[in-house]
N, C-alpha and C positions, 0 to 999 in steps of 0.2 A: 128478627132475622139471625140466620146462622152464624156462626163465628168462623170467617173465611180466613183462611192461612195457607202455608205450604211448608214444605221441609228445607230448612235454611242451613247453610254452611256455618259450622264454628272455626273456621279457619281464621287465625288471628286472634283468638278468643272467644270463649263460650257467649260473651255480650254482644258479640257481632252478630249472632244470628239473630237478637232481638232487634239490633239497630237495623238490619237489612228488612227484617219484617215490618218495622215501624214506617221506614221510608217507602214501603209499598201500601200502606195505610191496612196492613191486615189486622185481625181481631186474634187471631190465633197462630201457635207457630209449632213445627215439630222439629226437633235436631237429634243428631246423635251426641252421646256424651263422652265417646271415645271414637278412635278410627274403627270403622264396622268390618273392616277386612282384617283385623288383627286381635288376636286373643289377649293381648298385654295391654293395659292402659297406664298413662302416667297419672298418678295420682293427683287428685282434685286438690288445690292449695285453698287455704282461707281467702288469699286474694282474688281467685278464680270464682269463688261462691260470692264474695262480697261484690266483685264488678258485675256479676250477671245479676243479682238481685238490685242492684241499685239501676243497672239498665231497665230490669222490668217495670221499675216504679215509674208511672208517669207515662210508659209505653203505650198504653192502650189495648195491650195483649190481656185477654182475659182468660187463655187457656195454654198453657204450655206443655208438651207432650215430647217425650223421647222415644226413639224406635231403637231396639236393641240390636246386636251385632247379627250379621247374617251367617256367622260361622256357628250359631246355638242352633243345637238340634237336641230339644227337650225331650224328643220321643225316639231317640237312637237305640237300637238293641245293644250296642257296642259299649261295655262298661266303661270303657276308658274315655271314651267321646260323652257320654251319658255324663259322667262326673266332672269332666272339664267344661261341660256346657252348664250343668248346674252351678258350678262354681263361678262360672263368667256371668251367668244371669244374676247370681247373687249381688254380684259386683254393679250390674246395670242398674237394680232396684236401689243399692244403698247411693249410688252417684245420683240418681233421680230423685231420691229424697232429700239428699244433701241440697242439691240445688233449687229443692222447694218446686219440682215439676209436679204436674197434676196426674200422670199415668205414663206408663211404658207398654208400648205397644210390641208384641212379640208374635211371630209366627207359631202354630203350635208345633212343627217338625215333621221329619219323615220318619216312617215306619222301617224303612229299607227291606232287609230280608226277614222280619219279623211278620206280624198280622197287624191289620187295622185295630182291632182290639186290644191287642199287646201294646200297641203305640199309644193308645188314648190313656191306657193306665200308666203308662211310663209317664206321659205329660202331666199327670194329676199328682203323682208322685214325687216329680220334680217341684212342682207348685207348691205343696204342702212343706217339702224341705225350704223352699225360699221363704213362705210365711213363717216358718217355726224360727229361722235365722233373721227375720226381719220384723221383729213383732211391734206392734203398734204404728208402723209407718203409715203414713196418710197417702202415700203415692199409690195408685191403682194400675192393675195390672191388666192390660187390653189383649185379649186374645183377637187375632185379626183372621177375618176371612181370606181363603185362598183360592187359587184358580185350580189346583189339583194336579198340578204337573207330577209326573211319577207316582211316588209314595206319599205325598205330602198330604198331611191332613190338614183340617180345616174348609175342605170344598163343599161339605154338606153342612147344614144347620146343625144336623143331628151330632156331627163330630164336635164342636163347641158345647152342645147342650150336654153331651157325654163327660167332657172334662169337668165341666161345671157341677155336674152332680157328683162327681168321685172327689171333688176336693173339700176339705174339712172346712176350710174358713174362704168358702164360696162368694161369702159378701164383700171380698176384696177383688173379686174379678169383675169385668166388664167386657164389652167386645167393640170391636173397631170393624166395620164394614167398607172394604174396598169395592168401589163400583166395578172396576175393571176385572177383579178377581170374581167376585159373585157373577157377573156375565159371563166370564169365561168357564166358570163352572157350571153354567146353564141355567142361571135364575135371570130371565127377563127383567128389565126395568122400565120398559114402555112397550105400548101405551099405556094410559093411564090404567087401564082395567088389569093389565098384566103387573104393572108397578104395584098395585094394591096387593094383587094375589101374593106377590113375593112378600112384601110385608106382614100381610095375613100370616104367611107360613113361616116368617122369623118369630112374629109375635106368639104362635102356637108351639114351637119347636123350642125356642130360647127365652123369649119375652123382650119386648121394646123396651122394658125397663133397664135390661142389661147393655142395651146400644148406646155408647157413650162417646164416639167420635166416628167419623168418616174419612176414608182417603177417597179424593175425587179425581178418578183418572177414566179417559177413554181407553179403549181397548184397539189393538192392532189388528185382533185376531177376533173370528166370530163368536157368536153364542155357543156356548157348550164345547169350545175348542180346548179346553182345559191347559191353554197357553197363555202364561203370563208376560204380555208386551202393552206397556202403558202408551197412551197416544195424548196428544193434546185435546182439551175440551172442545167437543163437537167436530173433531176432525177423524174420528175413528168409529167403528162399527157402531157403537152406541148412540153416535149423535148429540144433539141437544136435548132432547127430550126429557131423557132419565134426569138429566141435571135441574131443568126446569122444574120437575115434578119435585126432587129432592129440596132445593133452594126454598120453594114456598111451601113446604109440608109444614104445618104449624106444629107439629110433635116435635120437629127437630130444630125450632128457633132458635135454640140456645147452644146446640151442639157444636164442637168444632169439626170443621170440614176442611180437610188439608189437601193440598195438592202435592203430587207426587210425578208430575210431568216432566218430560224433559227440559233440563236448563239450558240456558243460552241466550242469544239474542234474535231477531228476525227484523229485519229491515231497520236496525238500530233500535228497538225495541226490545225490552227485557220480556222473556218469554214468560215468566212468572205474572208479569204484570198483564200481558196479553189474555193469558187464562181467566185471571181475577176479574179482568173487565168483562169477559164472557160470561161468567157466571153472575156478577153484579147485573149484567144486563139481561139476564133473565129473572130475576126477582121481581115479583108481581106482575108478571107479565104474562097474557095468555099466550097459547102457542099460535104463530100466525098461520092463515089458511093456506 
């Protein structure tokens, strides 16, 4: 079975994300290692790291992944923003390594007023520098598929393949597939025939061996809309069938599948719990007539 989890808050301490994930019976967890909407980060203390690693022991969590700051744009043609983004991403990778995380998910970025090719080269240049400055690190960098709003890269599998091909230490890179994003980018995930078609295309362009994690989100917007709006599992344009196919795909039985659905409560129930229940209810079940 896949390792189901969600993005959890670190408010009150990094270990709180683990405790919250454990309380909902998760097998995986994603978190920010700093405020995602700020450049600056409070330094990690030995106490932060010790408390986090102690909480992980015995938690049942098998995969822990970070998501980088939304301010970072490794494809930026603006030299000042590019340098700021590279510096910030180095810090993200350093913090993830210090906490013992398995990966850092990052959006490839937006090329703004340059070109697609120039943006892809820029991302590869940035990742080469990050790798050079973080030698021997175990934490992996996971390039995320995107919906393709504006000039955002990553909405085509070819974008990620191009970045990987240009990076010198490409063995340190993987991919995180976001269901809402790929659907909005125009890749269908149901019915089964089209799901298989999309996965065959991913395999041909990037290689399924690179696919190391999933973000499971329904989409408020239709196929090919190029608009990134997450919805609860089975309550958007995707419906339940793509998620049934994913959670039962034997190729991904040990992959982390992480919710990034809206937080809160519904009728007194935690929404993460409801979305996890929806996914678990699809496991090993055939589509009803």
